MIZAMAR-64037 format. One line per 2 residues: their letters; for each residue x, y, z of N, C-alpha, C. Coordinates in nm, 2 decimals. Example, Ala and Ser with C-alpha at 12.3 -4.5 7.8 and 13.67 -1.06 7.14 Angstrom:
BEGIN
as = 1.32:-0.57:0.78:1.23:-0.45:0.78:1.32:-0.33:0.78 ~ 1.28:-0.22:0.71:1.37:-0.11:0.71:1.29:0.00:0.79
END
This chain:
BEGIN
xx = 10.83:20.87:6.84:10.89:20.74:6.86:10.90:20.66:6.70 ~ 11.00:20.68:6.66:10.97:20.63:6.53:10.91:20.48:6.53
xx = 10.76:20.47:6.48:10.69:20.34:6.47:10.66:20.34:6.32 ~ 10.55:20.29:6.29:10.56:20.24:6.15:10.44:20.27:6.06
xx = 10.45:20.28:5.96:10.34:20.29:5.83:10.41:20.28:5.71 ~ 10.33:20.23:5.60:10.41:20.24:5.45:10.34:20.36:5.38
xx = 10.41:20.38:5.23:10.38:20.47:5.17:10.25:20.46:5.14 ~ 10.19:20.35:5.11:10.02:20.34:5.07:9.93:20.33:5.18
xx = 9.98:20.35:5.29:9.85:20.35:5.38:9.83:20.50:5.44 ~ 9.72:20.52:5.44:9.66:20.64:5.51:9.71:20.65:5.67
xx = 9.74:20.75:5.71:9.75:20.76:5.85:9.65:20.71:5.95 ~ 9.66:20.60:6.03:9.55:20.56:6.10:9.56:20.61:6.28
xx = 9.68:20.68:6.28:9.71:20.75:6.42:9.77:20.86:6.40 ~ 9.71:20.97:6.51:9.79:21.10:6.51:9.92:21.06:6.60
xx = 10.05:21.09:6.55:10.14:21.07:6.62:10.16:21.16:6.77 ~ 10.20:21.10:6.89:10.18:21.18:7.01:10.30:21.20:7.07
xx = 10.30:21.34:7.09:10.43:21.38:7.13:10.48:21.32:7.26 ~ 10.42:21.28:7.35:10.44:21.23:7.50:10.49:21.11:7.49
xx = 10.46:21.02:7.35:10.53:20.90:7.34:10.67:20.90:7.24 ~ 10.70:21.04:7.22:10.77:21.06:7.13:10.78:20.98:6.99
xx = 10.62:20.99:6.93:10.61:20.91:6.82:10.65:21.00:6.68 ~ 10.72:20.93:6.59:10.74:20.96:6.45:10.74:20.83:6.40
xx = 10.61:20.83:6.28:10.63:20.68:6.21:10.72:20.69:6.11 ~ 10.80:20.58:6.08:10.86:20.56:5.98:10.81:20.48:5.84
xx = 10.81:20.57:5.72:10.72:20.56:5.63:10.81:20.51:5.47 ~ 10.90:20.53:5.51:11.01:20.49:5.37:11.02:20.35:5.36
xx = 10.97:20.28:5.24:10.99:20.13:5.23:11.11:20.09:5.18 ~ 11.22:20.17:5.14:11.33:20.13:5.13:11.43:20.14:5.26
xx = 11.41:20.25:5.34:11.46:20.24:5.49:11.41:20.08:5.56 ~ 11.29:20.08:5.54:11.23:19.94:5.61:11.27:19.83:5.56
xx = 11.31:19.79:5.44:11.37:19.69:5.37:11.54:19.69:5.44 ~ 11.60:19.82:5.42:11.74:19.80:5.47:11.77:19.75:5.62
xx = 11.65:19.81:5.71:11.65:19.76:5.85:11.63:19.61:5.88 ~ 11.55:19.57:5.81:11.51:19.42:5.80:11.65:19.34:5.75
xx = 11.70:19.40:5.66:11.83:19.33:5.62:11.95:19.33:5.69 ~ 11.96:19.41:5.79:12.06:19.42:5.86:12.02:19.34:5.99
xx = 11.89:19.31:6.03:11.87:19.25:6.13:11.89:19.08:6.07 ~ 11.84:19.08:5.95:11.82:18.94:5.91:11.78:18.81:6.02
xx = 11.65:18.86:6.03:11.55:18.74:6.09:11.54:18.64:6.03 ~ 11.52:18.52:6.12:11.49:18.40:6.05:11.42:18.31:6.15
xx = 11.29:18.23:6.07:11.25:18.14:6.15:11.29:18.07:6.30 ~ 11.23:18.07:6.38:11.30:17.99:6.50:11.36:18.08:6.58
xx = 11.38:18.21:6.57:11.42:18.31:6.65:11.35:18.36:6.72 ~ 11.38:18.40:6.85:11.28:18.49:6.94:11.33:18.62:6.95
xx = 11.21:18.68:6.83:11.24:18.80:6.77:11.13:18.90:6.91 ~ 11.17:19.02:6.94:11.07:19.09:7.04:11.11:19.23:6.98
xx = 10.99:19.31:6.93:11.02:19.43:6.90:10.95:19.56:6.98 ~ 11.01:19.64:7.00:10.99:19.77:7.10:10.90:19.85:7.03
xx = 10.77:19.91:7.05:10.74:20.03:6.99:10.69:19.96:6.84 ~ 10.58:19.88:6.79:10.58:19.86:6.67:10.50:19.94:6.62
xx = 10.43:20.07:6.67:10.34:20.15:6.61:10.22:20.10:6.52 ~ 10.26:20.14:6.40:10.14:20.08:6.29:10.16:20.00:6.21
xx = 10.32:19.92:6.26:10.31:19.80:6.20:10.41:19.79:6.06 ~ 10.45:19.88:6.02:10.52:19.89:5.89:10.65:19.81:5.90
xx = 10.73:19.80:6.02:10.87:19.73:6.04:10.80:19.58:6.06 ~ 10.72:19.57:6.17:10.67:19.45:6.22:10.61:19.36:6.12
xx = 10.56:19.41:6.00:10.52:19.33:5.91:10.62:19.24:5.85 ~ 10.71:19.28:5.75:10.81:19.22:5.73:10.90:19.13:5.82
xx = 10.91:19.16:5.93:10.95:19.06:6.07:10.86:18.96:6.07 ~ 10.72:18.97:6.09:10.64:18.85:6.09:10.65:18.76:5.96
xx = 10.66:18.85:5.83:10.68:18.75:5.73:10.82:18.66:5.76 ~ 10.92:18.72:5.79:11.05:18.67:5.81:11.06:18.55:5.90
xx = 10.98:18.57:6.00:10.99:18.48:6.12:10.86:18.37:6.13 ~ 10.79:18.36:6.01:10.67:18.25:6.01:10.56:18.30:6.09
xx = 10.57:18.45:6.11:10.47:18.45:6.21:10.48:18.47:6.35 ~ 10.58:18.42:6.39:10.63:18.42:6.53:10.71:18.58:6.57
xx = 10.64:18.63:6.65:10.72:18.76:6.68:10.61:18.82:6.79 ~ 10.68:18.89:6.91:10.65:18.95:7.01:10.66:19.09:7.01
xx = 10.57:19.16:7.06:10.61:19.31:7.03:10.55:19.37:7.17 ~ 10.60:19.51:7.20:10.58:19.56:7.33:10.50:19.71:7.31
xx = 10.38:19.73:7.30:10.34:19.88:7.28:10.27:19.93:7.41 ~ 10.34:20.07:7.40:10.29:20.12:7.53:10.14:20.22:7.51
xx = 10.15:20.26:7.40:10.01:20.33:7.34:9.90:20.26:7.30 ~ 9.83:20.21:7.40:9.69:20.15:7.41:9.61:20.14:7.27
xx = 9.61:20.30:7.24:9.53:20.35:7.14:9.59:20.24:6.98 ~ 9.71:20.21:6.97:9.75:20.14:6.87:9.73:19.99:6.86
xx = 9.69:19.94:6.97:9.69:19.79:7.00:9.56:19.73:6.89 ~ 9.46:19.77:6.93:9.32:19.72:6.82:9.38:19.70:6.69
xx = 9.47:19.80:6.63:9.50:19.82:6.48:9.60:19.67:6.47 ~ 9.70:19.66:6.56:9.80:19.58:6.56:9.72:19.44:6.56
xx = 9.62:19.44:6.64:9.53:19.30:6.67:9.49:19.27:6.54 ~ 9.42:19.37:6.47:9.36:19.35:6.34:9.46:19.32:6.23
xx = 9.53:19.37:6.22:9.66:19.37:6.11:9.74:19.21:6.09 ~ 9.74:19.19:6.23:9.81:19.04:6.25:9.74:18.93:6.28
xx = 9.58:18.94:6.27:9.50:18.84:6.36:9.52:18.71:6.32 ~ 9.56:18.70:6.17:9.60:18.54:6.12:9.71:18.49:6.15
xx = 9.79:18.55:6.27:9.94:18.47:6.33:9.92:18.46:6.44 ~ 9.86:18.35:6.46:9.83:18.30:6.62:9.95:18.33:6.70
xx = 10.08:18.32:6.66:10.20:18.36:6.75:10.22:18.48:6.79 ~ 10.14:18.55:6.71:10.20:18.70:6.70:10.14:18.74:6.86
xx = 10.21:18.81:6.94:10.19:18.82:7.09:10.21:19.00:7.12 ~ 10.09:19.05:7.18:10.14:19.16:7.21:10.19:19.20:7.36
xx = 10.26:19.27:7.39:10.25:19.30:7.55:10.22:19.44:7.53 ~ 10.15:19.49:7.61:10.09:19.64:7.62:10.16:19.65:7.77
xx = 10.21:19.77:7.75:10.31:19.83:7.86:10.44:19.89:7.84 ~ 10.52:19.92:7.92:10.64:20.00:7.91:10.76:19.91:7.92
xx = 10.87:19.95:7.80:10.95:19.83:7.80:11.07:19.87:7.89 ~ 11.05:20.00:7.96:11.14:20.03:8.07:11.12:19.98:8.20
xx = 11.04:19.90:8.22:10.96:19.82:8.32:10.99:19.67:8.30 ~ 10.97:19.64:8.18:10.94:19.52:8.14:11.08:19.41:8.19
xx = 11.04:19.30:8.24:11.16:19.23:8.27:11.23:19.12:8.18 ~ 11.31:19.16:8.10:11.33:19.10:7.95:11.38:18.95:7.99
xx = 11.47:18.91:8.10:11.53:18.81:8.16:11.36:18.70:8.17 ~ 11.28:18.73:8.25:11.15:18.66:8.26:11.08:18.64:8.12
xx = 11.09:18.76:8.04:11.02:18.75:7.91:11.10:18.60:7.84 ~ 11.21:18.59:7.81:11.31:18.51:7.77:11.26:18.36:7.82
xx = 11.27:18.37:7.97:11.26:18.21:8.03:11.37:18.12:8.00 ~ 11.30:18.02:7.97:11.37:17.92:7.93:11.42:17.89:7.78
xx = 11.36:17.97:7.68:11.37:17.95:7.54:11.51:18.04:7.52 ~ 11.51:18.04:7.38:11.63:18.13:7.31:11.64:18.24:7.34
xx = 11.75:18.26:7.30:11.79:18.44:7.36:11.72:18.51:7.29 ~ 11.69:18.64:7.33:11.58:18.73:7.24:11.68:18.80:7.15
xx = 11.61:18.84:7.07:11.67:18.94:6.96:11.58:19.05:6.97 ~ 11.63:19.16:7.02:11.55:19.28:7.02:11.57:19.38:6.93
xx = 11.46:19.42:6.87:11.50:19.54:6.77:11.36:19.64:6.79 ~ 11.39:19.78:6.73:11.28:19.88:6.76:11.32:20.01:6.72
xx = 11.24:20.08:6.71:11.24:20.23:6.67:11.22:20.30:6.81 ~ 11.33:20.32:6.86:11.28:20.35:7.02:11.27:20.50:7.02
xx = 11.19:20.56:7.12:11.13:20.73:7.12:11.27:20.78:7.18 ~ 11.30:20.88:7.14:11.44:20.96:7.14:11.44:20.97:7.29
xx = 11.30:21.02:7.35:11.33:21.08:7.48:11.34:20.98:7.60 ~ 11.33:20.84:7.56:11.37:20.73:7.66:11.48:20.64:7.65
xx = 11.55:20.67:7.50:11.62:20.60:7.42:11.76:20.56:7.51 ~ 11.82:20.64:7.60:11.94:20.61:7.71:11.90:20.52:7.81
xx = 11.79:20.57:7.88:11.74:20.48:8.01:11.69:20.32:7.97 ~ 11.62:20.33:7.83:11.60:20.21:7.80:11.71:20.12:7.75
xx = 11.82:20.17:7.69:11.93:20.10:7.66:12.01:20.05:7.79 ~ 12.02:20.13:7.88:12.07:20.08:8.03:12.00:20.00:8.08
xx = 11.86:20.00:8.07:11.76:19.86:8.12:11.79:19.74:8.06 ~ 11.80:19.74:7.92:11.84:19.65:7.85:11.96:19.56:7.84
xx = 12.06:19.63:7.93:12.22:19.60:7.94:12.20:19.50:8.07 ~ 12.08:19.55:8.17:12.08:19.49:8.28:12.04:19.34:8.27
xx = 11.99:19.30:8.15:11.92:19.18:8.10:12.00:19.12:8.00 ~ 12.13:19.18:7.96:12.22:19.13:7.84:12.24:18.98:7.83
xx = 12.22:18.91:7.94:12.25:18.75:7.95:12.13:18.69:7.88 ~ 12.01:18.76:7.85:11.90:18.71:7.79:11.87:18.75:7.65
xx = 11.98:18.83:7.61:11.94:18.90:7.48:12.09:18.84:7.38 ~ 12.04:18.83:7.24:12.13:18.76:7.18:12.19:18.89:7.08
xx = 12.12:18.99:7.04:12.16:19.11:6.97:12.01:19.19:6.99 ~ 12.08:19.33:6.98:11.97:19.43:6.95:12.01:19.54:6.83
xx = 11.89:19.57:6.76:11.89:19.66:6.68:11.79:19.78:6.66 ~ 11.86:19.91:6.66:11.73:19.97:6.73:11.79:20.10:6.63
xx = 11.68:20.17:6.59:11.67:20.31:6.54:11.66:20.42:6.65 ~ 11.78:20.50:6.65:11.79:20.61:6.75:11.85:20.73:6.68
xx = 11.82:20.82:6.78:11.87:20.96:6.74:12.01:20.95:6.68 ~ 12.05:21.00:6.58:12.19:20.98:6.54:12.29:21.01:6.65
xx = 12.27:21.12:6.72:12.37:21.18:6.83:12.37:21.04:6.92 ~ 12.26:20.99:6.97:12.26:20.89:7.05:12.37:20.74:6.97
xx = 12.36:20.76:6.86:12.44:20.63:6.81:12.59:20.66:6.81 ~ 12.61:20.79:6.77:12.74:20.85:6.77:12.82:20.84:6.92
xx = 12.71:20.83:7.01:12.78:20.83:7.18:12.81:20.68:7.16 ~ 12.72:20.59:7.14:12.74:20.43:7.16:12.84:20.39:7.10
xx = 12.87:20.45:6.96:12.97:20.37:6.87:13.08:20.47:6.92 ~ 13.13:20.56:6.98:13.22:20.66:6.99:13.38:20.60:7.02
xx = 13.48:20.65:7.03:13.62:20.57:7.05:13.67:20.69:7.16 ~ 13.76:20.62:7.24:13.84:20.73:7.35:13.87:20.85:7.30
xx = 13.87:20.97:7.36:13.95:21.10:7.30:13.84:21.15:7.26 ~ 13.73:21.12:7.19:13.64:21.21:7.09:13.55:21.25:7.19
xx = 13.47:21.37:7.14:13.37:21.45:7.20:13.24:21.37:7.26 ~ 13.22:21.24:7.16:13.11:21.19:7.19:13.15:21.07:7.32
xx = 13.29:21.03:7.32:13.30:20.95:7.43:13.27:21.00:7.57 ~ 13.19:20.91:7.63:13.13:20.89:7.74:13.08:20.77:7.82
xx = 12.99:20.83:7.92:12.97:20.71:8.02:12.87:20.61:7.92 ~ 12.76:20.65:7.84:12.71:20.56:7.76:12.78:20.49:7.68
xx = 12.88:20.54:7.61:12.97:20.46:7.53:13.04:20.34:7.60 ~ 13.09:20.39:7.73:13.17:20.30:7.79:13.12:20.17:7.84
xx = 12.98:20.23:7.90:12.89:20.10:7.96:12.86:20.02:7.86 ~ 12.80:20.09:7.74:12.75:19.99:7.62:12.85:19.93:7.56
xx = 12.98:19.98:7.56:13.09:19.90:7.48:13.18:19.78:7.60 ~ 13.15:19.83:7.71:13.22:19.70:7.79:13.12:19.59:7.79
xx = 12.98:19.62:7.79:12.92:19.48:7.81:12.87:19.45:7.64 ~ 12.91:19.52:7.53:12.88:19.48:7.38:12.94:19.52:7.30
xx = 12.92:19.46:7.20:12.97:19.51:7.07:12.91:19.59:6.98 ~ 12.96:19.69:6.97:12.86:19.79:6.92:12.91:19.86:6.76
xx = 12.80:19.84:6.70:12.84:19.87:6.53:12.73:19.97:6.47 ~ 12.75:20.08:6.44:12.69:20.21:6.38:12.68:20.12:6.23
xx = 12.54:20.14:6.19:12.50:20.07:6.08:12.48:20.19:5.96 ~ 12.37:20.28:5.95:12.35:20.38:5.87:12.29:20.50:5.93
xx = 12.24:20.59:5.83:12.19:20.72:5.87:12.02:20.69:5.83 ~ 11.95:20.75:5.87:11.79:20.76:5.82:11.77:20.90:5.84
xx = 11.75:20.99:5.74:11.68:21.11:5.72:11.57:21.16:5.78 ~ 11.53:21.26:5.82:11.40:21.29:5.89:11.29:21.29:5.78
xx = 11.31:21.28:5.64:11.18:21.29:5.56:11.13:21.14:5.54 ~ 11.21:21.03:5.60:11.16:20.91:5.62:11.06:20.88:5.72
xx = 11.03:20.96:5.79:10.93:20.95:5.89:10.81:21.08:5.88 ~ 10.70:21.06:5.98:10.57:21.14:5.95:10.52:21.11:6.09
xx = 10.52:21.25:6.18:10.58:21.36:6.14:10.74:21.36:6.13 ~ 10.81:21.46:6.06:10.91:21.46:6.05:11.02:21.49:6.17
xx = 11.12:21.41:6.25:11.17:21.47:6.35:11.25:21.58:6.32 ~ 11.32:21.67:6.40:11.40:21.77:6.36:11.54:21.74:6.37
xx = 11.58:21.63:6.38:11.71:21.55:6.38:11.73:21.40:6.30 ~ 11.85:21.37:6.26:11.88:21.26:6.20:11.86:21.17:6.28
xx = 11.82:21.04:6.23:11.82:20.91:6.32:11.91:20.83:6.24 ~ 11.97:20.69:6.30:12.06:20.61:6.26:12.04:20.47:6.31
xx = 12.05:20.39:6.28:12.06:20.23:6.30:12.22:20.17:6.36 ~ 12.19:20.12:6.49:12.28:20.07:6.55:12.27:19.90:6.60
xx = 12.38:19.84:6.56:12.36:19.69:6.64:12.43:19.70:6.75 ~ 12.38:19.62:6.87:12.46:19.59:6.99:12.45:19.46:6.99
xx = 12.58:19.37:7.02:12.58:19.24:7.05:12.64:19.18:7.18 ~ 12.58:19.16:7.28:12.61:19.16:7.39:12.75:19.03:7.41
xx = 12.86:19.08:7.46:12.99:18.97:7.46:12.95:18.86:7.50 ~ 12.99:18.74:7.46:12.98:18.59:7.51:13.09:18.59:7.64
xx = 13.18:18.67:7.62:13.30:18.68:7.74:13.34:18.80:7.71 ~ 13.33:18.86:7.84:13.39:19.03:7.83:13.55:19.05:7.81
xx = 13.55:19.11:7.72:13.72:19.13:7.70:13.81:19.20:7.81 ~ 13.73:19.27:7.90:13.78:19.35:7.98:13.68:19.33:8.10
xx = 13.69:19.22:8.22:13.60:19.19:8.29:13.63:19.28:8.45 ~ 13.54:19.34:8.48:13.55:19.43:8.61:13.55:19.33:8.73
xx = 13.65:19.32:8.84:13.60:19.23:8.94:13.48:19.28:9.05 ~ 13.45:19.39:9.02:13.33:19.45:9.07:13.25:19.52:8.99
xx = 13.15:19.48:8.92:13.10:19.58:8.80:13.01:19.69:8.87 ~ 12.94:19.68:8.97:12.90:19.79:9.04:12.98:19.91:9.07
xx = 13.11:19.87:9.13:13.16:19.97:9.18:13.26:20.05:9.02 ~ 13.27:19.95:8.90:13.29:20.02:8.77:13.22:20.10:8.72
xx = 13.07:20.09:8.73:12.95:20.17:8.69:12.97:20.29:8.76 ~ 12.99:20.27:8.91:12.98:20.40:8.99:13.12:20.50:8.95
xx = 13.22:20.43:8.93:13.36:20.48:8.88:13.33:20.55:8.76 ~ 13.28:20.52:8.69:13.25:20.56:8.54:13.19:20.67:8.56
xx = 13.06:20.68:8.63:12.98:20.78:8.68:13.02:20.88:8.72 ~ 13.11:20.87:8.80:13.15:20.98:8.88:13.27:21.05:8.79
xx = 13.36:20.96:8.71:13.47:21.01:8.63:13.40:21.14:8.54 ~ 13.29:21.09:8.47:13.22:21.19:8.38:13.13:21.27:8.43
xx = 13.12:21.29:8.56:13.06:21.41:8.61:13.16:21.51:8.59 ~ 13.29:21.49:8.63:13.37:21.60:8.65:13.48:21.56:8.52
xx = 13.42:21.55:8.41:13.56:21.50:8.28:13.63:21.62:8.25 ~ 13.61:21.73:8.30:13.72:21.82:8.27:13.83:21.84:8.35
xx = 13.80:21.78:8.47:13.91:21.75:8.55:14.02:21.65:8.52 ~ 14.18:21.69:8.56:14.25:21.56:8.51:14.21:21.48:8.63
xx = 14.29:21.31:8.57:14.26:21.20:8.66:14.32:21.24:8.80 ~ 14.45:21.28:8.82:14.47:21.32:8.96:14.37:21.39:9.04
xx = 14.33:21.49:9.00:14.22:21.57:9.05:14.08:21.49:9.06 ~ 14.06:21.41:8.96:13.90:21.37:8.92:13.92:21.23:9.06
xx = 14.02:21.18:9.04:14.05:21.03:9.16:14.06:21.08:9.30 ~ 14.11:21.21:9.31:14.17:21.25:9.45:14.12:21.17:9.55
xx = 14.15:21.14:9.67:14.11:21.05:9.77:14.03:20.92:9.73 ~ 14.05:20.87:9.63:14.04:20.71:9.60:14.17:20.67:9.55
xx = 14.26:20.72:9.44:14.35:20.66:9.37:14.47:20.80:9.37 ~ 14.58:20.77:9.40:14.71:20.83:9.39:14.75:20.84:9.25
xx = 14.82:20.96:9.22:14.89:20.96:9.10:14.99:20.87:9.06 ~ 15.06:20.81:9.18:15.16:20.71:9.18:15.10:20.56:9.15
xx = 14.99:20.55:9.20:14.91:20.46:9.15:14.87:20.43:9.03 ~ 14.81:20.56:8.96:14.81:20.54:8.83:14.91:20.52:8.72
xx = 15.03:20.59:8.76:15.12:20.56:8.71:15.20:20.41:8.69 ~ 15.17:20.35:8.80:15.19:20.19:8.82:15.11:20.15:8.72
xx = 14.99:20.18:8.68:14.88:20.12:8.59:14.90:20.17:8.43 ~ 15.03:20.25:8.45:15.08:20.28:8.30:14.97:20.38:8.26
xx = 14.89:20.48:8.32:14.81:20.56:8.32:14.86:20.71:8.35 ~ 14.89:20.80:8.26:14.95:20.94:8.29:14.83:21.01:8.40
xx = 14.86:21.02:8.51:14.76:21.14:8.61:14.75:21.25:8.54 ~ 14.79:21.31:8.44:14.74:21.43:8.39:14.64:21.41:8.28
xx = 14.59:21.32:8.25:14.50:21.27:8.16:14.37:21.31:8.20 ~ 14.27:21.31:8.12:14.13:21.32:8.16:14.04:21.23:8.14
xx = 13.95:21.20:8.21:13.86:21.08:8.16:13.81:21.06:8.03 ~ 13.79:21.13:7.95:13.75:21.12:7.81:13.88:21.05:7.74
xx = 13.96:21.03:7.77:14.09:20.98:7.69:14.09:20.83:7.72 ~ 14.03:20.80:7.85:14.03:20.65:7.88:14.00:20.55:7.82
xx = 14.05:20.45:7.78:13.99:20.34:7.72:13.89:20.23:7.82 ~ 13.80:20.15:7.77:13.75:20.10:7.87:13.82:19.98:7.93
xx = 13.96:19.92:7.86:14.04:19.84:7.94:14.13:19.92:8.03 ~ 14.15:20.05:8.04:14.21:20.13:8.12:14.13:20.15:8.24
xx = 14.01:20.20:8.21:13.89:20.24:8.32:13.85:20.11:8.40 ~ 13.87:19.97:8.35:13.87:19.84:8.43:13.97:19.82:8.50
xx = 14.08:19.86:8.47:14.25:19.85:8.56:14.22:19.92:8.63 ~ 14.15:20.04:8.63:14.13:20.15:8.76:14.03:20.08:8.86
xx = 13.95:20.02:8.83:13.84:19.98:8.90:13.90:19.87:8.97 ~ 13.97:19.78:8.89:14.01:19.64:8.96:14.10:19.68:9.09
xx = 14.18:19.78:9.02:14.29:19.81:9.14:14.22:19.88:9.28 ~ 14.09:19.95:9.25:14.02:20.01:9.39:13.96:19.87:9.46
xx = 13.92:19.80:9.37:13.84:19.68:9.43:13.92:19.58:9.51 ~ 14.07:19.58:9.44:14.18:19.54:9.52:14.22:19.58:9.68
xx = 14.22:19.72:9.63:14.25:19.79:9.75:14.16:19.79:9.87 ~ 14.01:19.77:9.83:13.92:19.76:9.92:13.88:19.64:9.99
x = 13.96:19.52:9.91:13.90:19.41:9.97:14.00:19.36:10.09
END
């Protein structure tokens, strides 16, 4: 899990494979991430996986000591408490971000700005979990495996376009920012990483009348992505209905835009009502 230390600090903790830990070391990369986040005093920042605190430190400085972090590895928590002992508004939540209720964490306060160096092994389910609490979140900045960022920011028709792309872009504006090479970490991961920004839409550009149906339809379509829509949606939607929506039934799911997938869902929802 890309967590953090600086070039001048000796390692204080052995990275654990079960937590997907790879500690970010490059000061230039850290500075670039902080500039992309642009934290300000008075904002509710939440960092997932602070690790050894290399990114945490400049975030604390930028927010006048107000920062909440979520750390699963309990062996890292004593070091974080010592490192930030003189910041009384620095809060550590010990536990798994996958099970944390981010809406409850926000409470009646300002929307959360969520940042983190996400473990590669849980990044996709964690993003889906955060999307469930999108109303509580102002924006998200994550370090992820570059392959995942490519999927998040993909466009219809590309090989990376799929369920993750669609669900993220349905709920958020997605911006791929920059790539981070393996040598920025210790131990070095075997793949490139990248920074992505996700900003939940204040108003959905293409709202589905039944979001549960939309999610089910997208999942089902991409489980059979090689089939044409005529065959993929057989029993749900006729070729004639697709043509009425302005969609060629011979197309495949990976060519459909979010707007077109929403149009199909809304048609199905109307048929069912």
